[in-house]
VEXBA-905995 format. One record per residue (C-alpha): x, y, z; residue in three letters; residue number from 0. Coordinates in steps of 0.1 Angstrom, whole numbers, plus 5000, padded with zeros to 4 digits. Example, Ala and Ser with C-alpha at 12.3 -4.5 7.8 and 13.67 -1.06 7.14 Angstrom:
PT_5123_4955_5078_ALA_0 .
PT_5137_4989_5071_SER_1 .
END
This chain:
PT_0939_4767_5757_MET_0 .
PT_0907_4758_5778_ALA_1 .
PT_0911_4727_5798_ASN_2 .
PT_0900_4696_5779_LYS_3 .
PT_0887_4659_5784_LYS_4 .
PT_0893_4633_5761_ILE_5 .
PT_0867_4627_5736_ASP_6 .
PT_0849_4593_5729_MET_7 .
PT_0867_4584_5695_LEU_8 .
PT_0901_4596_5707_HIS_9 .
PT_0897_4573_5739_LEU_10 .
PT_0886_4543_5717_LYS_11 .
PT_0917_4551_5694_GLN_12 .
PT_0940_4556_5724_LEU_13 .
PT_0928_4522_5744_LEU_14 .
PT_0932_4503_5706_ARG_15 .
PT_0968_4515_5699_LEU_16 .
PT_0979_4507_5736_TYR_17 .
PT_0964_4472_5737_THR_18 .
PT_0983_4466_5704_GLN_19 .
PT_1014_4473_5718_GLY_20 .
PT_1023_4510_5708_LEU_21 .
PT_1042_4530_5738_SER_22 .
PT_1026_4561_5754_LYS_23 .
PT_1051_4582_5734_VAL_24 .
PT_1040_4570_5701_LYS_25 .
PT_1003_4572_5711_ILE_26 .
PT_1005_4607_5723_SER_27 .
PT_1021_4619_5687_LYS_28 .
PT_0997_4599_5668_GLN_29 .
PT_0967_4611_5683_LEU_30 .
PT_0978_4646_5692_GLY_31 .
PT_0973_4640_5728_LEU_32 .
PT_0997_4651_5760_SER_33 .
PT_1016_4622_5773_ARG_34 .
PT_1001_4631_5808_ASN_35 .
PT_0966_4629_5792_THR_36 .
PT_0974_4593_5779_VAL_37 .
PT_0991_4585_5808_LYS_38 .
PT_0959_4590_5828_LYS_39 .
PT_0934_4572_5807_TYR_40 .
PT_0958_4540_5807_ILE_41 .
PT_0960_4545_5842_SER_42 .
PT_0921_4544_5846_LEU_43 .
PT_0921_4517_5820_PHE_44 .
PT_0943_4493_5844_HIS_45 .
PT_0922_4507_5874_GLU_46 .
PT_0888_4493_5860_HIS_47 .
PT_0902_4462_5849_ARG_48 .
PT_0883_4456_5817_PHE_49 .
PT_0898_4443_5785_THR_50 .
PT_0894_4463_5756_TYR_51 .
PT_0869_4434_5739_GLU_52 .
PT_0848_4441_5771_GLU_53 .
PT_0851_4479_5768_LEU_54 .
PT_0839_4479_5732_SER_55 .
PT_0808_4461_5742_GLU_56 .
PT_0798_4489_5764_LEU_57 .
PT_0775_4518_5756_SER_58 .
PT_0789_4553_5752_SER_59 .
PT_0770_4563_5785_GLU_60 .
PT_0788_4536_5807_GLU_61 .
PT_0819_4546_5788_ILE_62 .
PT_0816_4582_5796_GLU_63 .
PT_0808_4573_5832_ASP_64 .
PT_0844_4553_5835_LEU_65 .
PT_0861_4575_5816_PHE_66 .
PT_0846_4614_5819_GLU_67 .
PT_0849_4614_5784_THR_68 .
PT_0831_4646_5775_THR_69 .
PT_0847_4677_5757_ILE_70 .
PT_0843_4714_5765_LEU_71 .
PT_0839_4744_5742_GLU_72 .
PT_0872_4758_5731_PRO_73 .
PT_0878_4793_5748_ASP_74 .
PT_0875_4825_5726_GLY_75 .
PT_0912_4826_5719_LYS_76 .
PT_0916_4791_5704_GLU_77 .
PT_0883_4796_5685_LYS_78 .
PT_0899_4828_5666_ILE_79 .
PT_0928_4805_5658_LEU_80 .
PT_0907_4776_5646_GLU_81 .
PT_0890_4799_5620_ASN_82 .
PT_0924_4812_5609_TYR_83 .
PT_0937_4774_5602_PHE_84 .
PT_0921_4774_5572_PRO_85 .
PT_0941_4805_5560_TYR_86 .
PT_0971_4792_5569_VAL_87 .
PT_0967_4758_5552_THR_88 .
PT_0959_4778_5519_LYS_89 .
PT_0987_4803_5521_GLU_90 .
PT_1012_4775_5531_LEU_91 .
PT_1007_4762_5495_LYS_92 .
PT_1023_4795_5481_LYS_93 .
PT_1060_4795_5474_THR_94 .
PT_1082_4809_5502_GLY_95 .
PT_1052_4811_5527_VAL_96 .
PT_1064_4795_5560_THR_97 .
PT_1045_4790_5592_ARG_98 .
PT_1065_4815_5610_TYR_99 .
PT_1055_4844_5585_ILE_100 .
PT_1018_4833_5590_LEU_101 .
PT_1023_4833_5628_TRP_102 .
PT_1038_4868_5625_GLU_103 .
PT_1007_4879_5606_GLU_104 .
PT_0986_4863_5634_TYR_105 .
PT_1005_4881_5661_GLN_106 .
PT_1000_4917_5643_GLU_107 .
PT_0962_4910_5644_LYS_108 .
PT_0960_4893_5679_TYR_109 .
PT_0990_4905_5700_PRO_110 .
PT_0976_4885_5729_ASP_111 .
PT_0977_4853_5709_GLY_112 .
PT_0997_4821_5713_TYR_113 .
PT_1034_4821_5710_CYS_114 .
PT_1049_4804_5678_TYR_115 .
PT_1056_4769_5694_SER_116 .
PT_1019_4770_5707_GLN_117 .
PT_1007_4778_5673_PHE_118 .
PT_1026_4751_5654_CYS_119 .
PT_1013_4728_5681_HIS_120 .
PT_0975_4734_5676_LEU_121 .
PT_0980_4737_5639_TYR_122 .
PT_0990_4701_5638_ARG_123 .
PT_0964_4691_5665_GLN_124 .
PT_0938_4707_5638_TRP_125 .
PT_0953_4690_5610_SER_126 .
PT_0950_4657_5624_ARG_127 .
PT_0914_4663_5635_LYS_128 .
PT_0902_4677_5600_ILE_129 .
PT_0925_4650_5580_SER_130 .
PT_0935_4621_5608_PRO_131 .
PT_0959_4605_5583_SER_132 .
PT_0995_4618_5576_MET_133 .
PT_0995_4641_5546_HIS_134 .
PT_1020_4660_5524_MET_135 .
PT_1016_4697_5520_ASP_136 .
PT_1024_4703_5483_HIS_137 .
PT_1036_4739_5469_LYS_138 .
PT_1016_4755_5442_ALA_139 .
PT_1028_4748_5408_GLY_140 .
PT_1051_4721_5421_ASP_141 .
PT_1036_4687_5410_LYS_142 .
PT_1009_4670_5388_MET_143 .
PT_1003_4636_5400_PHE_144 .
PT_0986_4611_5371_VAL_145 .
PT_0974_4577_5370_ASP_146 .
PT_0947_4556_5354_TYR_147 .
PT_0917_4543_5375_THR_148 .
PT_0915_4506_5381_GLY_149 .
PT_0880_4502_5372_LYS_150 .
PT_0868_4510_5336_LYS_151 .
PT_0842_4527_5316_LEU_152 .
PT_0822_4513_5287_HIS_153 .
PT_0811_4524_5254_ILE_154 .
PT_0789_4505_5228_ILE_155 .
PT_0797_4496_5194_ASP_156 .
PT_0770_4509_5170_LYS_157 .
PT_0776_4481_5147_GLU_158 .
PT_0778_4453_5169_THR_159 .
PT_0762_4462_5201_GLY_160 .
PT_0792_4450_5218_GLU_161 .
PT_0803_4468_5252_GLU_162 .
PT_0841_4478_5248_LYS_163 .
PT_0860_4490_5277_GLU_164 .
PT_0878_4519_5281_VAL_165 .
PT_0907_4535_5304_GLU_166 .
PT_0901_4565_5323_VAL_167 .
PT_0929_4588_5329_PHE_168 .
PT_0930_4612_5360_VAL_169 .
PT_0956_4643_5367_SER_170 .
PT_0956_4661_5398_ILE_171 .
PT_0977_4694_5409_LEU_172 .
PT_0992_4689_5443_GLY_173 .
PT_0983_4720_5460_ALA_174 .
PT_0949_4730_5449_SER_175 .
PT_0938_4692_5440_ARG_176 .
PT_0923_4706_5409_MET_177 .
PT_0913_4675_5387_THR_178 .
PT_0914_4665_5351_PHE_179 .
PT_0893_4632_5337_VAL_180 .
PT_0893_4617_5304_GLU_181 .
PT_0884_4584_5291_ALA_182 .
PT_0905_4569_5262_THR_183 .
PT_0910_4537_5242_ARG_184 .
PT_0941_4525_5257_THR_185 .
PT_0970_4533_5282_GLN_186 .
PT_0992_4531_5252_GLY_187 .
PT_1019_4558_5249_LYS_188 .
PT_0998_4579_5223_GLU_189 .
PT_0969_4581_5244_ASP_190 .
PT_0988_4590_5275_PHE_191 .
PT_1010_4617_5260_LEU_192 .
PT_0973_4628_5244_GLY_193 .
PT_0961_4630_5278_SER_194 .
PT_0988_4645_5294_LEU_195 .
PT_0986_4672_5269_THR_196 .
PT_0950_4679_5272_LYS_197 .
PT_0953_4680_5312_SER_198 .
PT_0982_4709_5308_LEU_199 .
PT_0959_4728_5285_ASN_200 .
PT_0930_4723_5307_TYR_201 .
PT_0951_4738_5336_TYR_202 .
PT_0963_4764_5312_GLY_203 .
PT_1002_4761_5325_GLY_204 .
PT_1028_4735_5334_VAL_205 .
PT_1037_4724_5369_PRO_206 .
PT_1077_4719_5377_ALA_207 .
PT_1074_4681_5377_ALA_208 .
PT_1050_4654_5364_ILE_209 .
PT_1047_4622_5388_VAL_210 .
PT_1032_4591_5370_PRO_211 .
PT_1030_4556_5382_ASP_212 .
PT_1053_4532_5369_ASN_213 .
PT_1030_4528_5337_LEU_214 .
PT_1045_4512_5309_LYS_215 .
PT_1039_4544_5287_SER_216 .
PT_1060_4562_5312_ALA_217 .
PT_1087_4538_5327_VAL_218 .
PT_1109_4516_5307_LYS_219 .
PT_1124_4501_5339_LYS_220 .
PT_1113_4506_5374_SER_221 .
PT_1140_4514_5399_ASP_222 .
PT_1140_4531_5437_LYS_223 .
PT_1164_4556_5428_TYR_224 .
PT_1170_4559_5390_GLU_225 .
PT_1140_4545_5370_PRO_226 .
PT_1142_4547_5332_GLN_227 .
PT_1117_4570_5317_ILE_228 .
PT_1105_4562_5282_ASN_229 .
PT_1124_4582_5252_ASP_230 .
PT_1088_4598_5242_SER_231 .
PT_1079_4609_5280_LEU_232 .
PT_1112_4625_5279_GLN_233 .
PT_1110_4644_5248_ASP_234 .
PT_1078_4654_5262_PHE_235 .
PT_1089_4669_5294_ALA_236 .
PT_1118_4687_5274_LEU_237 .
PT_1089_4703_5250_HIS_238 .
PT_1070_4716_5282_TYR_239 .
PT_1102_4723_5302_SER_240 .
PT_1090_4699_5331_THR_241 .
PT_1104_4668_5350_THR_242 .
PT_1091_4634_5351_ILE_243 .
PT_1093_4623_5387_LEU_244 .
PT_1080_4584_5385_PRO_245 .
PT_1065_4574_5420_THR_246 .
PT_1088_4550_5440_ARG_247 .
PT_1078_4514_5441_THR_248 .
PT_1065_4499_5476_TYR_249 .
PT_1062_4537_5484_HIS_250 .
PT_1021_4541_5487_PRO_251 .
PT_1023_4578_5502_LYS_252 .
PT_1044_4590_5467_ASP_253 .
PT_1006_4584_5450_LYS_254 .
PT_0982_4589_5478_ALA_255 .
PT_0971_4622_5464_LEU_256 .
PT_0960_4606_5430_VAL_257 .
PT_0945_4575_5445_GLU_258 .
PT_0923_4596_5468_ASN_259 .
PT_0911_4618_5437_ALA_260 .
PT_0906_4582_5418_VAL_261 .
PT_0883_4572_5446_ARG_262 .
PT_0863_4604_5444_ILE_263 .
PT_0861_4602_5407_VAL_264 .
PT_0844_4567_5411_TYR_265 .
PT_0817_4584_5432_THR_266 .
PT_0814_4618_5415_ARG_267 .
PT_0819_4607_5378_ILE_268 .
PT_0814_4569_5374_PHE_269 .
PT_0786_4563_5396_ALA_270 .
PT_0762_4593_5381_PRO_271 .
PT_0773_4578_5347_LEU_272 .
PT_0765_4539_5356_ARG_273 .
PT_0730_4542_5339_LYS_274 .
PT_0736_4560_5307_GLN_275 .
PT_0748_4544_5275_GLN_276 .
PT_0778_4561_5251_PHE_277 .
PT_0783_4551_5216_PHE_278 .
PT_0814_4572_5212_SER_279 .
PT_0844_4584_5235_LEU_280 .
PT_0836_4618_5223_GLU_281 .
PT_0799_4614_5240_GLU_282 .
PT_0814_4598_5271_LEU_283 .
PT_0843_4629_5275_ASN_284 .
PT_0814_4651_5271_THR_285 .
PT_0794_4639_5301_SER_286 .
PT_0826_4635_5320_ILE_287 .
PT_0839_4671_5314_ARG_288 .
PT_0801_4682_5330_GLU_289 .
PT_0805_4662_5360_LEU_290 .
PT_0841_4671_5364_LEU_291 .
PT_0833_4709_5363_GLU_292 .
PT_0808_4704_5391_VAL_293 .
PT_0832_4683_5412_HIS_294 .
PT_0860_4712_5408_ASN_295 .
PT_0836_4739_5417_ASP_296 .
PT_0822_4717_5449_ALA_297 .
PT_0834_4732_5483_PRO_298 .
PT_0857_4712_5501_MET_299 .
PT_0851_4705_5538_LYS_300 .
PT_0885_4714_5553_ARG_301 .
PT_0892_4746_5529_GLU_302 .
PT_0857_4757_5530_LYS_303 .
PT_0860_4766_5492_CYS_304 .
PT_0864_4749_5459_SER_305 .
PT_0894_4734_5440_ARG_306 .
PT_0889_4758_5411_ARG_307 .
PT_0888_4788_5436_ALA_308 .
PT_0923_4775_5452_ILE_309 .
PT_0936_4770_5422_PHE_310 .
PT_0931_4804_5405_LYS_311 .
PT_0940_4821_5434_GLU_312 .
PT_0971_4800_5445_VAL_313 .
PT_0984_4778_5418_GLU_314 .
PT_0976_4790_5385_GLN_315 .
PT_1000_4820_5391_PRO_316 .
PT_1029_4796_5399_GLU_317 .
PT_1024_4774_5368_LEU_318 .
PT_1049_4778_5338_SER_319 .
PT_1034_4791_5304_SER_320 .
PT_1025_4765_5280_LEU_321 .
PT_1045_4766_5247_PRO_322 .
PT_1034_4781_5215_ALA_323 .
PT_1029_4746_5199_MET_324 .
PT_1015_4715_5216_GLU_325 .
PT_1037_4684_5216_TYR_326 .
PT_1038_4664_5184_GLN_327 .
PT_1043_4628_5193_LEU_328 .
PT_1077_4614_5177_LYS_329 .
PT_1090_4579_5172_SER_330 .
PT_1122_4567_5183_PHE_331 .
PT_1141_4534_5168_SER_332 .
PT_1178_4524_5161_LYS_333 .
PT_1188_4514_5124_ALA_334 .
PT_1220_4502_5110_THR_335 .
PT_1235_4523_5082_VAL_336 .
PT_1241_4502_5052_HIS_337 .
PT_1267_4506_5025_LYS_338 .
PT_1243_4525_5003_THR_339 .
PT_1243_4553_5031_SER_340 .
PT_1207_4544_5037_HIS_341 .
PT_1188_4531_5067_VAL_342 .
PT_1156_4511_5066_TYR_343 .
PT_1128_4520_5091_LEU_344 .
PT_1108_4490_5096_SER_345 .
PT_1078_4509_5111_LYS_346 .
PT_1069_4524_5074_ASP_347 .
PT_1090_4501_5053_LYS_348 .
PT_1111_4527_5037_HIS_349 .
PT_1144_4538_5034_TYR_350 .
PT_1160_4571_5042_TYR_351 .
PT_1194_4583_5030_SER_352 .
PT_1218_4596_5059_VAL_353 .
PT_1248_4619_5056_PRO_354 .
PT_1279_4605_5041_PHE_355 .
PT_1300_4610_5070_ALA_356 .
END
């Protein structure tokens, strides 16, 4: 790799972390810099005898003179590898594909390229540069994350003119980030299962697992290891041959993907709709769907292609087939058998006979 000097952004991050008490080893790992580079700039920091606050007040040109914070263009071999990394990211989502397999393909095309360990190191550095926060790599067809937005949309009652808040359901597939959005009246069981059904129909298949937040419609009792899933949701999962994996409490990374999707939904759906009026859920959902299609077709910065393109190429083939019939909501209740061999169902206020045995 061509000899690089640290850039301004990395320098500021390095010094901020150092003054906050992080060790050189941790700074090196977090910023993807070599330990020698970290030591060099910390040594210069002590040599100039500035505090971090004083450095923050200097101009970029003054800091550049003090620390030589420039960055050289990568050499040809590194440029080839960086252009190869978006393909690596996409292929890693496919079942059974590993970095070693992709490195072997790279070596066939470029025999004079980097060795495997350097290939992995540079890929990690590139990933941090493209997406600085830690992220999870999701396999195609593995998980669908679901949640509701914190903010609400509104519809207007035609008779009274009153504005009524409605919930907004969001689902996202882990590998392609293909997104589904729908407005519903409530977060109740019927609306929640209805939105899940529409999500699966929208994707045209079923992932191996559905990951909801700890919603009342999904989880009877939260627990770090064995949360109790609602009977209706368990029945839904059985019908679609999938698994329910609620997010763990106090583990924000479990739902980071869907929370990021919610933030994007605010920008790409809520904002364009803010000046429009809707008099029914149907009207609102028609407008949501139009904006949703634009969102799923928009190219992503990192992958240089759209969510839909990755979905069709990578994720859709890995989804299980939908059952012949859609899920029908069922009610579950416990009842005592009377001496007359009947049970009384309070929901519809009727008696039902049971087998004598």
